[in-house]
HTML snippet that shows the backbone in 3Dmol.js (N, CA, C, O; Angstrom):
<script src="https://3Dmol.org/build/3Dmol-min.js"></script>
<div id="view" style="width:600px;height:400px;position:relative"></div>
<script>
const pdb = `
ATOM      1  N   MET A   1     -22.851  -2.199  -8.112  1.00  0.00           N
ATOM      2  CA  MET A   1     -22.471  -3.235  -7.166  1.00  0.00           C
ATOM      3  C   MET A   1     -23.603  -3.480  -6.185  1.00  0.00           C
ATOM      4  O   MET A   1     -24.285  -2.549  -5.757  1.00  0.00           O
ATOM      5  N   ASP A   2     -23.792  -4.722  -5.840  1.00  0.00           N
ATOM      6  CA  ASP A   2     -24.813  -5.013  -4.842  1.00  0.00           C
ATOM      7  C   ASP A   2     -24.219  -4.954  -3.447  1.00  0.00           C
ATOM      8  O   ASP A   2     -23.004  -4.834  -3.291  1.00  0.00           O
ATOM      9  N   GLU A   3     -25.071  -5.038  -2.430  1.00  0.00           N
ATOM     10  CA  GLU A   3     -24.638  -4.914  -1.039  1.00  0.00           C
ATOM     11  C   GLU A   3     -23.609  -5.961  -0.632  1.00  0.00           C
ATOM     12  O   GLU A   3     -22.680  -5.642   0.111  1.00  0.00           O
ATOM     13  N   SER A   4     -23.748  -7.205  -1.098  1.00  0.00           N
ATOM     14  CA  SER A   4     -22.822  -8.261  -0.686  1.00  0.00           C
ATOM     15  C   SER A   4     -21.417  -8.014  -1.221  1.00  0.00           C
ATOM     16  O   SER A   4     -20.438  -8.352  -0.555  1.00  0.00           O
ATOM     17  N   THR A   5     -21.302  -7.432  -2.406  1.00  0.00           N
ATOM     18  CA  THR A   5     -19.989  -7.156  -2.984  1.00  0.00           C
ATOM     19  C   THR A   5     -19.305  -6.004  -2.263  1.00  0.00           C
ATOM     20  O   THR A   5     -18.115  -6.094  -1.958  1.00  0.00           O
ATOM     21  N   THR A   6     -20.024  -4.932  -1.987  1.00  0.00           N
ATOM     22  CA  THR A   6     -19.385  -3.774  -1.367  1.00  0.00           C
ATOM     23  C   THR A   6     -18.964  -4.056   0.061  1.00  0.00           C
ATOM     24  O   THR A   6     -18.002  -3.454   0.538  1.00  0.00           O
ATOM     25  N   SER A   7     -19.655  -4.956   0.767  1.00  0.00           N
ATOM     26  CA  SER A   7     -19.274  -5.243   2.142  1.00  0.00           C
ATOM     27  C   SER A   7     -17.989  -6.056   2.215  1.00  0.00           C
ATOM     28  O   SER A   7     -17.343  -6.090   3.262  1.00  0.00           O
ATOM     29  N   ASP A   8     -17.600  -6.721   1.106  1.00  0.00           N
ATOM     30  CA  ASP A   8     -16.375  -7.511   1.083  1.00  0.00           C
ATOM     31  C   ASP A   8     -15.145  -6.678   0.766  1.00  0.00           C
ATOM     32  O   ASP A   8     -14.026  -7.189   0.820  1.00  0.00           O
ATOM     33  N   ILE A   9     -15.329  -5.406   0.438  1.00  0.00           N
ATOM     34  CA  ILE A   9     -14.211  -4.569   0.022  1.00  0.00           C
ATOM     35  C   ILE A   9     -13.767  -3.682   1.169  1.00  0.00           C
ATOM     36  O   ILE A   9     -14.566  -2.946   1.748  1.00  0.00           O
ATOM     37  N   ASP A  10     -12.466  -3.762   1.493  1.00  0.00           N
ATOM     38  CA  ASP A  10     -11.856  -2.861   2.467  1.00  0.00           C
ATOM     39  C   ASP A  10     -10.957  -1.936   1.673  1.00  0.00           C
ATOM     40  O   ASP A  10      -9.859  -2.348   1.297  1.00  0.00           O
ATOM     41  N   PRO A  11     -11.368  -0.697   1.397  1.00  0.00           N
ATOM     42  CA  PRO A  11     -10.637   0.134   0.456  1.00  0.00           C
ATOM     43  C   PRO A  11      -9.344   0.733   0.972  1.00  0.00           C
ATOM     44  O   PRO A  11      -8.626   1.359   0.192  1.00  0.00           O
ATOM     45  N   GLY A  12      -9.011   0.577   2.230  1.00  0.00           N
ATOM     46  CA  GLY A  12      -7.806   1.214   2.729  1.00  0.00           C
ATOM     47  C   GLY A  12      -8.024   2.698   2.892  1.00  0.00           C
ATOM     48  O   GLY A  12      -8.280   3.159   4.004  1.00  0.00           O
ATOM     49  N   VAL A  13      -7.930   3.471   1.808  1.00  0.00           N
ATOM     50  CA  VAL A  13      -8.105   4.913   1.881  1.00  0.00           C
ATOM     51  C   VAL A  13      -9.200   5.382   0.938  1.00  0.00           C
ATOM     52  O   VAL A  13     -10.093   6.116   1.360  1.00  0.00           O
ATOM     53  N   ASP A  14      -9.157   4.983  -0.320  1.00  0.00           N
ATOM     54  CA  ASP A  14     -10.106   5.437  -1.326  1.00  0.00           C
ATOM     55  C   ASP A  14     -11.464   4.781  -1.134  1.00  0.00           C
ATOM     56  O   ASP A  14     -11.560   3.704  -0.548  1.00  0.00           O
ATOM     57  N   ALA A  15     -12.513   5.429  -1.627  1.00  0.00           N
ATOM     58  CA  ALA A  15     -13.844   4.866  -1.531  1.00  0.00           C
ATOM     59  C   ALA A  15     -14.031   3.722  -2.530  1.00  0.00           C
ATOM     60  O   ALA A  15     -14.558   2.670  -2.169  1.00  0.00           O
ATOM     61  N   GLU A  16     -13.608   3.915  -3.769  1.00  0.00           N
ATOM     62  CA  GLU A  16     -13.744   2.874  -4.788  1.00  0.00           C
ATOM     63  C   GLU A  16     -12.867   3.256  -5.976  1.00  0.00           C
ATOM     64  O   GLU A  16     -12.838   4.425  -6.360  1.00  0.00           O
ATOM     65  N   PRO A  17     -12.147   2.290  -6.571  1.00  0.00           N
ATOM     66  CA  PRO A  17     -11.324   2.652  -7.730  1.00  0.00           C
ATOM     67  C   PRO A  17     -12.209   2.973  -8.925  1.00  0.00           C
ATOM     68  O   PRO A  17     -13.262   2.364  -9.108  1.00  0.00           O
ATOM     69  N   SER A  18     -11.779   3.928  -9.734  1.00  0.00           N
ATOM     70  CA  SER A  18     -12.534   4.243 -10.944  1.00  0.00           C
ATOM     71  C   SER A  18     -12.232   3.199 -12.005  1.00  0.00           C
ATOM     72  O   SER A  18     -11.266   2.446 -11.888  1.00  0.00           O
ATOM     73  N   ALA A  19     -13.058   3.157 -13.036  1.00  0.00           N
ATOM     74  CA  ALA A  19     -12.930   2.144 -14.080  1.00  0.00           C
ATOM     75  C   ALA A  19     -11.609   2.252 -14.831  1.00  0.00           C
ATOM     76  O   ALA A  19     -11.130   1.253 -15.367  1.00  0.00           O
ATOM     77  N   ASP A  20     -11.002   3.451 -14.884  1.00  0.00           N
ATOM     78  CA  ASP A  20      -9.764   3.627 -15.641  1.00  0.00           C
ATOM     79  C   ASP A  20      -8.503   3.403 -14.804  1.00  0.00           C
ATOM     80  O   ASP A  20      -7.396   3.487 -15.335  1.00  0.00           O
ATOM     81  N   GLN A  21      -8.651   3.120 -13.506  1.00  0.00           N
ATOM     82  CA  GLN A  21      -7.479   2.879 -12.667  1.00  0.00           C
ATOM     83  C   GLN A  21      -6.990   1.442 -12.832  1.00  0.00           C
ATOM     84  O   GLN A  21      -7.781   0.501 -12.884  1.00  0.00           O
ATOM     85  N   VAL A  22      -5.683   1.299 -12.912  1.00  0.00           N
ATOM     86  CA  VAL A  22      -5.064  -0.021 -12.986  1.00  0.00           C
ATOM     87  C   VAL A  22      -4.789  -0.480 -11.568  1.00  0.00           C
ATOM     88  O   VAL A  22      -4.203   0.256 -10.775  1.00  0.00           O
ATOM     89  N   LEU A  23      -5.210  -1.701 -11.245  1.00  0.00           N
ATOM     90  CA  LEU A  23      -4.940  -2.267  -9.931  1.00  0.00           C
ATOM     91  C   LEU A  23      -3.744  -3.192 -10.031  1.00  0.00           C
ATOM     92  O   LEU A  23      -3.732  -4.123 -10.836  1.00  0.00           O
ATOM     93  N   LEU A  24      -2.738  -2.933  -9.209  1.00  0.00           N
ATOM     94  CA  LEU A  24      -1.503  -3.707  -9.226  1.00  0.00           C
ATOM     95  C   LEU A  24      -1.490  -4.710  -8.082  1.00  0.00           C
ATOM     96  O   LEU A  24      -2.015  -4.442  -7.002  1.00  0.00           O
ATOM     97  N   THR A  25      -0.888  -5.862  -8.330  1.00  0.00           N
ATOM     98  CA  THR A  25      -0.702  -6.853  -7.275  1.00  0.00           C
ATOM     99  C   THR A  25       0.391  -6.365  -6.328  1.00  0.00           C
ATOM    100  O   THR A  25       1.141  -5.456  -6.682  1.00  0.00           O
ATOM    101  N   PRO A  26       0.497  -6.943  -5.138  1.00  0.00           N
ATOM    102  CA  PRO A  26       1.591  -6.562  -4.245  1.00  0.00           C
ATOM    103  C   PRO A  26       2.967  -6.773  -4.892  1.00  0.00           C
ATOM    104  O   PRO A  26       3.887  -5.986  -4.667  1.00  0.00           O
ATOM    105  N   GLU A  27       3.102  -7.820  -5.682  1.00  0.00           N
ATOM    106  CA  GLU A  27       4.385  -8.079  -6.348  1.00  0.00           C
ATOM    107  C   GLU A  27       4.719  -6.988  -7.357  1.00  0.00           C
ATOM    108  O   GLU A  27       5.864  -6.543  -7.432  1.00  0.00           O
ATOM    109  N   GLN A  28       3.725  -6.552  -8.134  1.00  0.00           N
ATOM    110  CA  GLN A  28       3.945  -5.487  -9.114  1.00  0.00           C
ATOM    111  C   GLN A  28       4.245  -4.162  -8.417  1.00  0.00           C
ATOM    112  O   GLN A  28       5.165  -3.445  -8.811  1.00  0.00           O
ATOM    113  N   ALA A  29       3.472  -3.840  -7.387  1.00  0.00           N
ATOM    114  CA  ALA A  29       3.679  -2.597  -6.654  1.00  0.00           C
ATOM    115  C   ALA A  29       5.033  -2.590  -5.956  1.00  0.00           C
ATOM    116  O   ALA A  29       5.734  -1.578  -5.965  1.00  0.00           O
ATOM    117  N   ALA A  30       5.401  -3.717  -5.351  1.00  0.00           N
ATOM    118  CA  ALA A  30       6.686  -3.815  -4.652  1.00  0.00           C
ATOM    119  C   ALA A  30       7.853  -3.634  -5.619  1.00  0.00           C
ATOM    120  O   ALA A  30       8.863  -3.023  -5.270  1.00  0.00           O
ATOM    121  N   ALA A  31       7.716  -4.163  -6.833  1.00  0.00           N
ATOM    122  CA  ALA A  31       8.778  -4.002  -7.831  1.00  0.00           C
ATOM    123  C   ALA A  31       8.961  -2.524  -8.182  1.00  0.00           C
ATOM    124  O   ALA A  31      10.093  -2.065  -8.341  1.00  0.00           O
ATOM    125  N   LEU A  32       7.870  -1.780  -8.303  1.00  0.00           N
ATOM    126  CA  LEU A  32       7.965  -0.349  -8.606  1.00  0.00           C
ATOM    127  C   LEU A  32       8.592   0.432  -7.463  1.00  0.00           C
ATOM    128  O   LEU A  32       9.297   1.416  -7.687  1.00  0.00           O
ATOM    129  N   LEU A  33       8.333  -0.010  -6.233  1.00  0.00           N
ATOM    130  CA  LEU A  33       8.833   0.692  -5.054  1.00  0.00           C
ATOM    131  C   LEU A  33      10.163   0.151  -4.536  1.00  0.00           C
ATOM    132  O   LEU A  33      10.730   0.689  -3.586  1.00  0.00           O
ATOM    133  N   ASN A  34      10.652  -0.906  -5.160  1.00  0.00           N
ATOM    134  CA  ASN A  34      11.877  -1.579  -4.709  1.00  0.00           C
ATOM    135  C   ASN A  34      11.734  -2.051  -3.257  1.00  0.00           C
ATOM    136  O   ASN A  34      12.618  -1.842  -2.426  1.00  0.00           O
ATOM    137  N   LEU A  35      10.592  -2.693  -2.977  1.00  0.00           N
ATOM    138  CA  LEU A  35      10.295  -3.234  -1.650  1.00  0.00           C
ATOM    139  C   LEU A  35      10.004  -4.725  -1.755  1.00  0.00           C
ATOM    140  O   LEU A  35       9.743  -5.242  -2.841  1.00  0.00           O
ATOM    141  N   ASN A  36      10.051  -5.399  -0.633  1.00  0.00           N
ATOM    142  CA  ASN A  36       9.657  -6.793  -0.552  1.00  0.00           C
ATOM    143  C   ASN A  36       8.124  -6.850  -0.556  1.00  0.00           C
ATOM    144  O   ASN A  36       7.491  -6.117   0.204  1.00  0.00           O
ATOM    145  N   PRO A  37       7.510  -7.700  -1.390  1.00  0.00           N
ATOM    146  CA  PRO A  37       6.049  -7.775  -1.436  1.00  0.00           C
ATOM    147  C   PRO A  37       5.413  -8.111  -0.080  1.00  0.00           C
ATOM    148  O   PRO A  37       4.340  -7.599   0.241  1.00  0.00           O
ATOM    149  N   LEU A  38       6.054  -8.951   0.702  1.00  0.00           N
ATOM    150  CA  LEU A  38       5.517  -9.299   2.017  1.00  0.00           C
ATOM    151  C   LEU A  38       5.516  -8.084   2.946  1.00  0.00           C
ATOM    152  O   LEU A  38       4.564  -7.883   3.700  1.00  0.00           O
ATOM    153  N   PHE A  39       6.577  -7.274   2.896  1.00  0.00           N
ATOM    154  CA  PHE A  39       6.634  -6.047   3.689  1.00  0.00           C
ATOM    155  C   PHE A  39       5.498  -5.111   3.282  1.00  0.00           C
ATOM    156  O   PHE A  39       4.835  -4.522   4.136  1.00  0.00           O
ATOM    157  N   LEU A  40       5.280  -4.977   1.986  1.00  0.00           N
ATOM    158  CA  LEU A  40       4.229  -4.098   1.477  1.00  0.00           C
ATOM    159  C   LEU A  40       2.858  -4.550   1.985  1.00  0.00           C
ATOM    160  O   LEU A  40       2.057  -3.725   2.427  1.00  0.00           O
ATOM    161  N   LYS A  41       2.587  -5.848   1.923  1.00  0.00           N
ATOM    162  CA  LYS A  41       1.309  -6.367   2.401  1.00  0.00           C
ATOM    163  C   LYS A  41       1.158  -6.196   3.917  1.00  0.00           C
ATOM    164  O   LYS A  41       0.072  -5.872   4.398  1.00  0.00           O
ATOM    165  N   ARG A  42       2.220  -6.407   4.655  1.00  0.00           N
ATOM    166  CA  ARG A  42       2.151  -6.230   6.113  1.00  0.00           C
ATOM    167  C   ARG A  42       1.860  -4.782   6.485  1.00  0.00           C
ATOM    168  O   ARG A  42       1.070  -4.519   7.391  1.00  0.00           O
ATOM    169  N   GLN A  43       2.493  -3.846   5.792  1.00  0.00           N
ATOM    170  CA  GLN A  43       2.263  -2.431   6.065  1.00  0.00           C
ATOM    171  C   GLN A  43       0.831  -2.039   5.687  1.00  0.00           C
ATOM    172  O   GLN A  43       0.196  -1.254   6.392  1.00  0.00           O
ATOM    173  N   ALA A  44       0.331  -2.577   4.593  1.00  0.00           N
ATOM    174  CA  ALA A  44      -1.048  -2.310   4.181  1.00  0.00           C
ATOM    175  C   ALA A  44      -2.018  -2.892   5.215  1.00  0.00           C
ATOM    176  O   ALA A  44      -2.981  -2.231   5.605  1.00  0.00           O
ATOM    177  N   ARG A  45      -1.764  -4.117   5.654  1.00  0.00           N
ATOM    178  CA  ARG A  45      -2.624  -4.764   6.649  1.00  0.00           C
ATOM    179  C   ARG A  45      -2.658  -3.967   7.946  1.00  0.00           C
ATOM    180  O   ARG A  45      -3.697  -3.882   8.601  1.00  0.00           O
ATOM    181  N   ALA A  46      -1.524  -3.384   8.316  1.00  0.00           N
ATOM    182  CA  ALA A  46      -1.435  -2.592   9.549  1.00  0.00           C
ATOM    183  C   ALA A  46      -2.052  -1.199   9.386  1.00  0.00           C
ATOM    184  O   ALA A  46      -2.166  -0.457  10.362  1.00  0.00           O
ATOM    185  N   GLY A  47      -2.447  -0.842   8.167  1.00  0.00           N
ATOM    186  CA  GLY A  47      -3.052   0.465   7.933  1.00  0.00           C
ATOM    187  C   GLY A  47      -2.051   1.579   7.694  1.00  0.00           C
ATOM    188  O   GLY A  47      -2.420   2.753   7.686  1.00  0.00           O
ATOM    189  N   ARG A  48      -0.788   1.226   7.498  1.00  0.00           N
ATOM    190  CA  ARG A  48       0.248   2.244   7.281  1.00  0.00           C
ATOM    191  C   ARG A  48       0.356   2.669   5.830  1.00  0.00           C
ATOM    192  O   ARG A  48       0.794   3.784   5.543  1.00  0.00           O
ATOM    193  N   PHE A  49      -0.043   1.787   4.896  1.00  0.00           N
ATOM    194  CA  PHE A  49       0.030   2.090   3.467  1.00  0.00           C
ATOM    195  C   PHE A  49      -1.374   2.032   2.874  1.00  0.00           C
ATOM    196  O   PHE A  49      -2.156   1.145   3.217  1.00  0.00           O
ATOM    197  N   PRO A  50      -1.701   2.978   1.983  1.00  0.00           N
ATOM    198  CA  PRO A  50      -3.005   2.937   1.313  1.00  0.00           C
ATOM    199  C   PRO A  50      -3.070   1.730   0.376  1.00  0.00           C
ATOM    200  O   PRO A  50      -2.066   1.331  -0.215  1.00  0.00           O
ATOM    201  N   HIS A  51      -4.259   1.161   0.252  1.00  0.00           N
ATOM    202  CA  HIS A  51      -4.428  -0.031  -0.573  1.00  0.00           C
ATOM    203  C   HIS A  51      -5.903  -0.318  -0.774  1.00  0.00           C
ATOM    204  O   HIS A  51      -6.762   0.299  -0.144  1.00  0.00           O
ATOM    205  N   TRP A  52      -6.183  -1.256  -1.653  1.00  0.00           N
ATOM    206  CA  TRP A  52      -7.497  -1.845  -1.821  1.00  0.00           C
ATOM    207  C   TRP A  52      -7.397  -3.280  -1.373  1.00  0.00           C
ATOM    208  O   TRP A  52      -6.384  -3.941  -1.602  1.00  0.00           O
ATOM    209  N   ARG A  53      -8.445  -3.766  -0.733  1.00  0.00           N
ATOM    210  CA  ARG A  53      -8.462  -5.169  -0.339  1.00  0.00           C
ATOM    211  C   ARG A  53      -9.832  -5.747  -0.660  1.00  0.00           C
ATOM    212  O   ARG A  53     -10.862  -5.202  -0.264  1.00  0.00           O
ATOM    213  N   THR A  54      -9.824  -6.852  -1.378  1.00  0.00           N
ATOM    214  CA  THR A  54     -11.038  -7.588  -1.690  1.00  0.00           C
ATOM    215  C   THR A  54     -10.821  -8.995  -1.184  1.00  0.00           C
ATOM    216  O   THR A  54     -10.029  -9.744  -1.755  1.00  0.00           O
ATOM    217  N   GLY A  55     -11.509  -9.362  -0.129  1.00  0.00           N
ATOM    218  CA  GLY A  55     -11.269 -10.668   0.477  1.00  0.00           C
ATOM    219  C   GLY A  55      -9.859 -10.716   1.017  1.00  0.00           C
ATOM    220  O   GLY A  55      -9.487  -9.912   1.872  1.00  0.00           O
ATOM    221  N   LYS A  56      -9.066 -11.660   0.519  1.00  0.00           N
ATOM    222  CA  LYS A  56      -7.671 -11.777   0.951  1.00  0.00           C
ATOM    223  C   LYS A  56      -6.697 -11.102  -0.013  1.00  0.00           C
ATOM    224  O   LYS A  56      -5.489 -11.105   0.227  1.00  0.00           O
ATOM    225  N   LEU A  57      -7.204 -10.530  -1.089  1.00  0.00           N
ATOM    226  CA  LEU A  57      -6.352  -9.943  -2.118  1.00  0.00           C
ATOM    227  C   LEU A  57      -6.084  -8.471  -1.859  1.00  0.00           C
ATOM    228  O   LEU A  57      -7.010  -7.688  -1.648  1.00  0.00           O
ATOM    229  N   TYR A  58      -4.808  -8.100  -1.876  1.00  0.00           N
ATOM    230  CA  TYR A  58      -4.394  -6.701  -1.741  1.00  0.00           C
ATOM    231  C   TYR A  58      -4.118  -6.168  -3.136  1.00  0.00           C
ATOM    232  O   TYR A  58      -3.498  -6.846  -3.956  1.00  0.00           O
ATOM    233  N   ARG A  59      -4.586  -4.934  -3.409  1.00  0.00           N
ATOM    234  CA  ARG A  59      -4.332  -4.287  -4.688  1.00  0.00           C
ATOM    235  C   ARG A  59      -3.950  -2.838  -4.440  1.00  0.00           C
ATOM    236  O   ARG A  59      -4.388  -2.216  -3.472  1.00  0.00           O
ATOM    237  N   PHE A  60      -3.120  -2.313  -5.342  1.00  0.00           N
ATOM    238  CA  PHE A  60      -2.600  -0.950  -5.217  1.00  0.00           C
ATOM    239  C   PHE A  60      -2.791  -0.219  -6.535  1.00  0.00           C
ATOM    240  O   PHE A  60      -2.580  -0.786  -7.607  1.00  0.00           O
ATOM    241  N   THR A  61      -3.196   1.056  -6.446  1.00  0.00           N
ATOM    242  CA  THR A  61      -3.307   1.902  -7.632  1.00  0.00           C
ATOM    243  C   THR A  61      -2.023   2.712  -7.792  1.00  0.00           C
ATOM    244  O   THR A  61      -1.169   2.710  -6.905  1.00  0.00           O
ATOM    245  N   ARG A  62      -1.892   3.392  -8.901  1.00  0.00           N
ATOM    246  CA  ARG A  62      -0.729   4.275  -9.109  1.00  0.00           C
ATOM    247  C   ARG A  62      -0.708   5.383  -8.051  1.00  0.00           C
ATOM    248  O   ARG A  62       0.360   5.802  -7.605  1.00  0.00           O
ATOM    249  N   GLU A  63      -1.896   5.852  -7.652  1.00  0.00           N
ATOM    250  CA  GLU A  63      -1.971   6.873  -6.611  1.00  0.00           C
ATOM    251  C   GLU A  63      -1.472   6.319  -5.275  1.00  0.00           C
ATOM    252  O   GLU A  63      -0.785   7.012  -4.525  1.00  0.00           O
ATOM    253  N   HIS A  64      -1.819   5.078  -4.990  1.00  0.00           N
ATOM    254  CA  HIS A  64      -1.312   4.436  -3.771  1.00  0.00           C
ATOM    255  C   HIS A  64       0.209   4.355  -3.801  1.00  0.00           C
ATOM    256  O   HIS A  64       0.872   4.629  -2.800  1.00  0.00           O
ATOM    257  N   ILE A  65       0.760   3.976  -4.960  1.00  0.00           N
ATOM    258  CA  ILE A  65       2.217   3.849  -5.113  1.00  0.00           C
ATOM    259  C   ILE A  65       2.882   5.193  -4.835  1.00  0.00           C
ATOM    260  O   ILE A  65       3.886   5.261  -4.126  1.00  0.00           O
ATOM    261  N   ALA A  66       2.316   6.267  -5.400  1.00  0.00           N
ATOM    262  CA  ALA A  66       2.884   7.603  -5.194  1.00  0.00           C
ATOM    263  C   ALA A  66       2.832   7.989  -3.719  1.00  0.00           C
ATOM    264  O   ALA A  66       3.793   8.552  -3.193  1.00  0.00           O
ATOM    265  N   GLU A  67       1.729   7.695  -3.052  1.00  0.00           N
ATOM    266  CA  GLU A  67       1.601   8.034  -1.633  1.00  0.00           C
ATOM    267  C   GLU A  67       2.569   7.212  -0.779  1.00  0.00           C
ATOM    268  O   GLU A  67       3.168   7.742   0.157  1.00  0.00           O
ATOM    269  N   ILE A  68       2.724   5.946  -1.089  1.00  0.00           N
ATOM    270  CA  ILE A  68       3.670   5.099  -0.349  1.00  0.00           C
ATOM    271  C   ILE A  68       5.091   5.624  -0.532  1.00  0.00           C
ATOM    272  O   ILE A  68       5.872   5.643   0.419  1.00  0.00           O
ATOM    273  N   ALA A  69       5.430   6.047  -1.741  1.00  0.00           N
ATOM    274  CA  ALA A  69       6.756   6.615  -1.993  1.00  0.00           C
ATOM    275  C   ALA A  69       6.954   7.889  -1.177  1.00  0.00           C
ATOM    276  O   ALA A  69       8.032   8.106  -0.624  1.00  0.00           O
ATOM    277  N   ARG A  70       5.921   8.739  -1.095  1.00  0.00           N
ATOM    278  CA  ARG A  70       6.012   9.953  -0.274  1.00  0.00           C
ATOM    279  C   ARG A  70       6.181   9.604   1.202  1.00  0.00           C
ATOM    280  O   ARG A  70       6.981  10.222   1.906  1.00  0.00           O
ATOM    281  N   LEU A  71       5.430   8.617   1.662  1.00  0.00           N
ATOM    282  CA  LEU A  71       5.560   8.178   3.059  1.00  0.00           C
ATOM    283  C   LEU A  71       6.962   7.665   3.336  1.00  0.00           C
ATOM    284  O   LEU A  71       7.530   7.948   4.391  1.00  0.00           O
ATOM    285  N   GLY A  72       7.523   6.916   2.402  1.00  0.00           N
ATOM    286  CA  GLY A  72       8.867   6.370   2.568  1.00  0.00           C
ATOM    287  C   GLY A  72       9.926   7.440   2.598  1.00  0.00           C
ATOM    288  O   GLY A  72      10.869   7.349   3.384  1.00  0.00           O
ATOM    289  N   SER A  73       9.798   8.459   1.759  1.00  0.00           N
ATOM    290  CA  SER A  73      10.804   9.523   1.751  1.00  0.00           C
ATOM    291  C   SER A  73      10.704  10.368   3.010  1.00  0.00           C
ATOM    292  O   SER A  73      11.719  10.852   3.511  1.00  0.00           O
ATOM    293  N   ARG A  74       9.501  10.549   3.524  1.00  0.00           N
ATOM    294  CA  ARG A  74       9.326  11.301   4.764  1.00  0.00           C
ATOM    295  C   ARG A  74       9.928  10.527   5.934  1.00  0.00           C
ATOM    296  O   ARG A  74      10.568  11.123   6.799  1.00  0.00           O
ATOM    297  N   THR A  75       9.735   9.217   5.974  1.00  0.00           N
ATOM    298  CA  THR A  75      10.285   8.380   7.036  1.00  0.00           C
ATOM    299  C   THR A  75      11.807   8.378   6.993  1.00  0.00           C
ATOM    300  O   THR A  75      12.458   8.448   8.036  1.00  0.00           O
ATOM    301  N   ALA A  76      12.376   8.297   5.796  1.00  0.00           N
ATOM    302  CA  ALA A  76      13.830   8.247   5.661  1.00  0.00           C
ATOM    303  C   ALA A  76      14.487   9.544   6.129  1.00  0.00           C
ATOM    304  O   ALA A  76      15.593   9.525   6.669  1.00  0.00           O
ATOM    305  N   THR A  77      13.807  10.661   5.920  1.00  0.00           N
ATOM    306  CA  THR A  77      14.411  11.936   6.312  1.00  0.00           C
ATOM    307  C   THR A  77      14.193  12.271   7.781  1.00  0.00           C
ATOM    308  O   THR A  77      14.860  13.159   8.311  1.00  0.00           O
ATOM    309  N   THR A  78      13.282  11.585   8.446  1.00  0.00           N
ATOM    310  CA  THR A  78      13.003  11.870   9.850  1.00  0.00           C
ATOM    311  C   THR A  78      13.430  10.735  10.772  1.00  0.00           C
ATOM    312  O   THR A  78      12.956  10.657  11.906  1.00  0.00           O
ATOM    313  N   ALA A  79      14.302   9.868  10.320  1.00  0.00           N
ATOM    314  CA  ALA A  79      14.653   8.659  11.073  1.00  0.00           C
ATOM    315  C   ALA A  79      15.715   8.905  12.145  1.00  0.00           C
ATOM    316  O   ALA A  79      16.413   7.969  12.535  1.00  0.00           O
ATOM    317  N   ALA A  80      15.849  10.109  12.617  1.00  0.00           N
ATOM    318  CA  ALA A  80      16.752  10.441  13.736  1.00  0.00           C
ATOM    319  C   ALA A  80      18.165   9.919  13.534  1.00  0.00           C
ATOM    320  O   ALA A  80      18.761   9.345  14.445  1.00  0.00           O
ATOM    321  N   GLY A  81      18.694  10.121  12.335  1.00  0.00           N
ATOM    322  CA  GLY A  81      20.072   9.756  12.083  1.00  0.00           C
ATOM    323  C   GLY A  81      20.301   8.295  11.751  1.00  0.00           C
ATOM    324  O   GLY A  81      21.429   7.907  11.447  1.00  0.00           O
ATOM    325  N   ARG A  82      19.270   7.482  11.799  1.00  0.00           N
ATOM    326  CA  ARG A  82      19.431   6.064  11.466  1.00  0.00           C
ATOM    327  C   ARG A  82      19.260   5.868   9.976  1.00  0.00           C
ATOM    328  O   ARG A  82      18.508   6.592   9.324  1.00  0.00           O
ATOM    329  N   ALA A  83      19.953   4.898   9.450  1.00  0.00           N
ATOM    330  CA  ALA A  83      19.754   4.529   8.051  1.00  0.00           C
ATOM    331  C   ALA A  83      18.407   3.824   7.933  1.00  0.00           C
ATOM    332  O   ALA A  83      18.017   3.101   8.850  1.00  0.00           O
ATOM    333  N   PRO A  84      17.674   4.017   6.810  1.00  0.00           N
ATOM    334  CA  PRO A  84      16.395   3.346   6.640  1.00  0.00           C
ATOM    335  C   PRO A  84      16.564   1.837   6.752  1.00  0.00           C
ATOM    336  O   PRO A  84      17.499   1.265   6.191  1.00  0.00           O
ATOM    337  N   GLY A  85      15.659   1.199   7.478  1.00  0.00           N
ATOM    338  CA  GLY A  85      15.688  -0.249   7.620  1.00  0.00           C
ATOM    339  C   GLY A  85      16.598  -0.747   8.726  1.00  0.00           C
ATOM    340  O   GLY A  85      16.651  -1.952   8.970  1.00  0.00           O
ATOM    341  N   ARG A  86      17.299   0.117   9.389  1.00  0.00           N
ATOM    342  CA  ARG A  86      18.216  -0.299  10.476  1.00  0.00           C
ATOM    343  C   ARG A  86      17.548  -0.125  11.817  1.00  0.00           C
ATOM    344  O   ARG A  86      16.864   0.872  12.049  1.00  0.00           O
ATOM    345  N   ARG A  87      17.737  -1.081  12.701  1.00  0.00           N
ATOM    346  CA  ARG A  87      17.216  -0.972  14.051  1.00  0.00           C
ATOM    347  C   ARG A  87      18.267  -0.380  14.971  1.00  0.00           C
ATOM    348  O   ARG A  87      19.464  -0.613  14.803  1.00  0.00           O
ATOM    349  N   SER A  88      17.805   0.385  15.941  1.00  0.00           N
ATOM    350  CA  SER A  88      18.761   0.892  16.918  1.00  0.00           C
ATOM    351  C   SER A  88      19.020  -0.204  17.949  1.00  0.00           C
ATOM    352  O   SER A  88      18.144  -1.023  18.228  1.00  0.00           O
ATOM    353  N   ARG A  89      20.198  -0.216  18.498  1.00  0.00           N
ATOM    354  CA  ARG A  89      20.558  -1.267  19.468  1.00  0.00           C
ATOM    355  C   ARG A  89      20.593  -0.713  20.846  1.00  0.00           C
ATOM    356  O   ARG A  89      20.875  -1.440  21.798  1.00  0.00           O
TER     357      ARG A  89
END
`;
const viewer = $3Dmol.createViewer("view");
viewer.addModel(pdb, "pdb");
viewer.setStyle({}, {cartoon: {color: "spectrum"}});
viewer.zoomTo();
viewer.render();
</script>
């Protein structure tokens, strides 16, 4: 990769995907996680979920999916008695 290409990539967490990694779109990743694709992209943009970003495109690897699932299960168990996705009033 040349300098102009690498400067356009915001890897989220990983340095660079390997050639054998499959990159999933937000829609594909959200379907695997049973999440809304817009929610997934917002969380990635905020730095809460690992992801790859090239320009305006968000991409997720299988490792990212596994980490997001772990983050979600940890959040659900520590939500101070609230159901996941519910706001306190």
